[in-house]
N, C-alpha and C positions, 0 to 999 in steps of 0.2 A: 675792592682793593686793586690798586694799580701796581703791576709788577714789572720790573726791568731787569733783564739779564746783565750781570756784571762780568762774570768769568765762568768759563767752562773748560773741561779737559778734552773735549772733542767737538766735532761739528754735528754730531747726531743729537737727538733729544733724550737719549737714555744714558747720559754720562753725569758724573758729579758736576754740579753747577751751583753758583752763588747768584742769588737775586736780591735786589733791594725793593722795598715797598714804599708806597707814598705815605706810610705810617711811621717812617723812620726806623724800620727794622730790616733784618736780613732773613731770607729764606734759603735753606740749603737743600739740595737734592743729592742723594747718594744711596748707596746700598744699605740695607738694614742688617746689622750684625746680629748673630744669634748666639754667639759664644762668649758674651761679655760678662755673664754672671751677676749682673746688676738687677735690682728690682725697680722697674720703672712704672709709674702710675698708668692706668689704662688710658688716660686722656693725653699721654705724652708718648714720644717715640725717640729712638736714637737713629742717627744716620752716620755712616762712615764716609768721611771726606778726605781725600789725599792731601797731605800737607802742602804738596806742590801747588795745588789749586789756590789755597790761601796765600801762599807766597807770591803767586802770579798776580792775584788781585791786589795785594799790598804793593808789589813792585810797580804795577800799573796805576797806582794811586786811585784805585776804585773803592777801597774801604780804608 
């Protein structure tokens, strides 16, 4: 899979980030919330992404 960074909230590699793939999908990097109260299947996960990051990606016509 080929991955391209679209938007990030900082210059480090440990910040919420949005990537696109050559498969026509998005990948998101962010913190794993533990207080959500949801039941998530073992093969899936949740990540918490600041709304500002999505707003930046949309404003910059990246997604």
